[in-house]
Each structure stands twice: as structure tokens, then as C-alpha cells.
C-alpha positions as CSV (number, residue, x, y, z in Angstrom):
1,M,12.7,-11.0,-2.3
2,R,9.0,-11.9,-2.3
3,V,6.9,-11.1,-5.4
4,L,3.3,-11.2,-6.4
5,L,2.9,-12.0,-10.1
6,A,-0.5,-11.2,-11.7
7,E,-0.5,-12.7,-15.2
8,D,-3.4,-14.4,-16.9
9,D,-1.3,-15.9,-19.7
10,K,-0.7,-19.3,-18.1
11,R,2.3,-20.2,-20.4
12,L,4.0,-16.9,-19.7
13,G,3.1,-16.8,-16.0
14,K,4.4,-20.3,-15.5
15,L,7.7,-19.4,-17.2
16,I,8.1,-16.2,-15.2
17,Q,7.4,-18.0,-12.0
18,Y,9.9,-20.7,-12.8
19,M,12.7,-18.4,-13.9
20,L,12.3,-16.1,-10.9
21,E,12.3,-19.0,-8.5
22,Q,15.5,-20.3,-10.1
23,N,17.0,-16.9,-9.1
24,E,15.9,-17.4,-5.5
25,I,12.9,-15.0,-5.7
26,S,9.8,-16.2,-4.0
27,V,6.7,-15.9,-6.3
28,E,3.0,-16.1,-5.7
29,W,1.2,-16.3,-9.0
30,I,-2.5,-15.3,-9.6
31,T,-4.4,-15.2,-12.9
32,N,-7.4,-13.0,-12.0
33,G,-7.1,-9.2,-11.7
34,S,-9.9,-9.2,-9.1
35,D,-7.5,-10.9,-6.6
36,I,-4.7,-8.4,-6.9
37,Y,-6.0,-5.9,-4.3
38,E,-6.7,-8.5,-1.5
39,Y,-3.4,-10.3,-2.1
40,A,-1.4,-7.0,-2.1
41,M,-3.1,-5.4,0.9
42,Y,-3.0,-8.4,3.2
43,T,0.3,-10.1,2.3
44,D,3.8,-8.6,2.6
45,Y,5.3,-8.6,-0.9
46,D,8.4,-6.6,-1.8
47,I,7.3,-6.1,-5.4
48,L,4.1,-6.5,-7.4
49,I,4.4,-7.5,-11.1
50,L,1.0,-6.7,-12.7
51,D,0.0,-7.5,-16.3
52,W,-2.0,-4.6,-17.7
53,M,-4.8,-6.6,-19.3
54,M,-6.3,-9.0,-16.7
55,P,-9.8,-10.5,-16.3
56,G,-11.8,-9.1,-13.5
57,E,-9.8,-6.0,-12.9
58,T,-7.0,-4.7,-15.1
59,G,-3.5,-4.4,-13.6
60,V,-3.5,-0.6,-14.2
61,D,-6.9,-0.2,-12.4
62,A,-5.7,-2.4,-9.5
63,C,-2.5,-0.3,-9.3
64,A,-4.4,2.9,-9.2
65,R,-6.8,1.5,-6.5
66,L,-3.9,0.3,-4.4
67,R,-2.1,3.7,-4.5
68,K,-5.3,5.5,-3.6
69,E,-5.5,3.2,-0.5
70,G,-2.0,4.2,0.5
71,Y,-0.1,1.1,-0.8
72,E,3.6,1.9,-1.0
73,K,5.4,-1.2,-2.2
74,A,7.1,-1.2,-5.6
75,I,4.9,-2.0,-8.6
76,L,6.2,-3.2,-12.1
77,M,3.7,-3.1,-14.9
78,L,3.9,-5.7,-17.7
79,T,2.1,-4.9,-21.0
80,A,2.1,-5.3,-24.7
81,R,1.1,-1.6,-25.0
82,D,4.2,0.3,-26.1
83,S,2.9,3.8,-27.0
84,V,4.1,6.8,-25.0
85,E,0.5,7.5,-24.0
86,D,0.1,4.0,-22.6
87,R,3.4,4.3,-20.6
88,V,2.3,7.6,-19.2
89,T,-1.1,6.1,-18.2
90,G,0.6,3.2,-16.4
91,L,3.1,5.5,-14.6
92,D,0.4,8.0,-13.6
93,A,-1.7,5.1,-12.2
94,G,1.2,4.6,-9.7
95,A,3.5,2.0,-11.3
96,D,7.2,2.5,-10.4
97,D,8.4,0.9,-13.7
98,Y,7.0,-0.4,-17.0
99,L,8.2,-3.4,-19.1
100,V,6.9,-4.0,-22.6
101,K,6.2,-7.5,-23.8
102,P,8.0,-9.4,-25.3
103,F,11.0,-8.8,-23.0
104,E,14.3,-10.5,-22.2
105,F,14.2,-12.2,-18.8
106,A,17.6,-10.7,-17.9
107,E,16.0,-7.2,-18.2
108,L,13.1,-8.3,-15.9
109,L,15.6,-9.4,-13.3
110,A,17.6,-6.2,-13.6
111,R,14.4,-4.1,-13.1
112,L,13.4,-6.2,-10.1
113,R,16.8,-5.7,-8.5
114,A,16.6,-1.9,-9.1
115,L,13.1,-1.8,-7.6
116,G,14.3,-3.9,-4.7
117,R,17.1,-1.4,-3.9
118,R,14.7,1.4,-3.9
119,S,12.4,-0.5,-1.5
120,T,15.3,-1.1,0.9
121,Q,16.1,2.6,0.9
122,K,12.5,3.5,1.5
123,I,12.3,1.1,4.5
124,Q,15.3,2.9,6.1
125,Q,13.8,6.3,5.6
126,D,10.0,6.0,6.0
127,I,9.8,5.9,9.8
128,V,7.6,8.4,11.8
129,K,7.9,8.8,15.5
130,V,5.0,10.1,17.6
131,G,5.8,10.2,21.3
132,D,6.3,6.5,22.3
133,F,5.0,5.3,19.0
134,T,7.0,4.3,16.0
135,L,5.3,4.1,12.6
136,N,7.0,2.1,9.8
137,R,4.9,3.2,6.8
138,T,6.6,0.8,4.4
139,A,6.3,-2.3,6.5
140,K,2.8,-1.2,7.8
141,V,3.8,-1.7,11.4
142,L,3.0,0.5,14.4
143,K,4.9,-0.1,17.7
144,K,4.5,1.5,21.1
145,K,8.0,1.3,22.5
146,K,8.8,-2.4,21.6
147,Q,5.2,-3.6,21.5
148,V,3.5,-4.1,18.2
149,I,0.0,-2.5,18.0
150,Q,-2.3,-4.7,15.9
151,L,-4.2,-2.5,13.4
152,S,-6.4,-3.3,10.5
153,P,-5.3,-1.8,7.2
154,R,-7.9,1.0,7.5
155,E,-6.9,1.8,11.1
156,F,-3.3,1.9,10.0
157,Q,-4.1,4.3,7.2
158,I,-6.1,6.6,9.5
159,F,-3.2,6.7,12.1
160,D,-0.7,7.3,9.2
161,L,-2.8,10.3,7.9
162,L,-3.0,11.8,11.4
163,A,0.7,11.2,12.0
164,Q,1.6,13.0,8.8
165,N,-0.3,16.0,10.1
166,I,0.6,15.8,13.8
167,G,-0.8,18.7,15.8
168,I,-3.0,19.8,12.9
169,V,-6.8,19.2,12.8
170,V,-7.6,16.9,9.9
171,P,-11.3,17.5,8.8
172,R,-13.6,14.5,8.5
173,D,-14.0,15.2,4.8
174,I,-10.3,14.9,4.2
175,I,-10.2,11.6,6.2
176,L,-13.1,10.3,4.1
177,D,-11.5,11.4,0.8
178,R,-8.0,10.0,1.6
179,I,-9.1,6.7,3.2
180,W,-12.3,5.7,1.5
181,G,-12.9,8.2,-1.4
182,L,-15.7,10.8,-1.5
183,E,-17.9,8.6,-3.5
184,S,-18.0,5.9,-0.8
185,D,-21.0,5.2,1.4
186,V,-19.0,5.7,4.6
187,S,-20.5,8.3,7.0
188,S,-19.2,10.5,9.8
189,N,-20.6,7.9,12.2
190,N,-18.4,5.3,10.6
191,I,-15.3,7.5,11.0
192,D,-16.2,8.1,14.6
193,S,-16.5,4.3,15.2
194,Y,-13.0,3.8,13.7
195,M,-11.6,6.5,15.9
196,K,-13.1,4.9,19.0
197,I,-11.6,1.5,18.1
198,L,-8.2,3.1,17.3
199,R,-8.1,5.0,20.6
200,K,-8.7,1.8,22.5
201,K,-5.8,0.1,20.7
202,L,-3.5,3.0,21.2
203,E,-4.4,3.8,24.8
204,P,-5.6,0.7,26.5
205,G,-6.6,1.7,30.1
206,D,-3.8,4.3,30.6
207,G,-6.1,7.3,30.5
208,Q,-4.2,8.9,27.6
209,N,-6.0,10.8,24.9
210,L,-3.6,10.8,21.9
211,I,-6.3,11.4,19.3
212,K,-8.2,14.6,20.0
213,T,-11.7,15.3,18.7
214,V,-12.4,18.8,17.4
215,R,-16.1,19.1,17.5
216,G,-17.7,19.9,14.2
217,V,-14.4,19.7,12.3
218,G,-12.4,16.5,12.7
219,Y,-9.5,15.0,14.6
220,K,-5.9,15.7,15.4
221,L,-3.0,13.6,16.8
222,E,-0.9,15.0,19.6
223,A,2.3,13.5,20.8
224,E,2.5,12.4,24.4
225,K,4.5,14.9,26.5
């Protein structure tokens, strides 16, 4: 199991890292909340352990941002906040589980094992097939037959959104909202550019047109016949 630990209390973080590694769990430890998003999106962790109160960006805010971007791996929130309202806030932000400080280390291990079992089940189930393409949404991998198609995180999210609505036109506004958020500075031209790059990666020189443009509306994905 590979874990990202975000904890700014150096004494506690060092202890958690040591104890997890003694139980054969690989741990990468960061102390600034501003690093959570980049580490999580571009490294393949099984579980994120996020402290609620972090400098830079709080764990709960980072959790919410990751979920908005389509991040699907398990997230465990650590916090000294123990009110029902706080627990609801953490879970609504996208956390899969919530552990209140101080905690027994045996309980942390048990919760990680439970989250690990859920992740394994998800990997087995979260597979989408589109013609010759196989999309593993949990592992963030797209293959055409046996060949891996190298996609950026944004490109993967766009293909995933279209694959979830195969044969249905997805309006540009929906793409903008789901991938970037309506408050972003991304324009329709930016979306068109991403689609152009994505098409080249999906259909290199074979004349196929998997992603269809519906003028004035948006895009749709059609499986190869």
C-alpha cells in the first residue's frame, strides 16, 4: 500500500510515518497543504491521509478540490475537530473516512486496511470499454487494445466525461463546469484545443473520428463500429 501523509505537526507526522512503514506501508510525508493537490494528482497513491488544518491549503479544502477534479482514490481525514457538524463537513468535502485526534495507532491501521479493501474492489469494477479502448478510471489509464495512450490529467478527465455519456452530446458548458469549473478563465477555444490534441492521441493517422463535434453545442464520443 502506498500512502500520502499530509501532516504539519512534525512530531506526529514522523511518528505516523515510522509506524506505517513498520507495517510495510510506503509513506510519502508532506507538511504544507499547498503541495497536496500536485502530489495527489501526479503520483499513484492508494490512500491520502490529510490533516484538516494545514498551512497553505487546509486538508478539507484540498480534498474538495481533488474531488471536483475527478480524483477517486481513498481519502482519510485527520482532525482534532470532533463535532458532528465538522464530521459532516469533512465527509461532504469528499473524505471517505474521518479519524479524530488523538487516536490509537491500531485504529488508524484498521481504517487504512478497510479503505484499501474498498479501493481494490473499485479497481475491479471501474472499467469502461469504448470500442477498442479500455478506460480504467481508478488507475487513470487508457489503453487502445494493449497499447497505453499517454494522456495528461485534463485529457483523461475529458475522455472520461465523454465516455460516461457515450453517444450523447456533452455541451461545452458542461465540459467547462466538470473539468475546470465555471469560474475559471478557460474559453471555448481552449476546450477546442484540448479536443484537437485528444483526437490526435486517440486516432493517430488512422482516419477515425471517435470524438464528434456538434457545431454550436459541444462534443460526443462514438464507439468504433
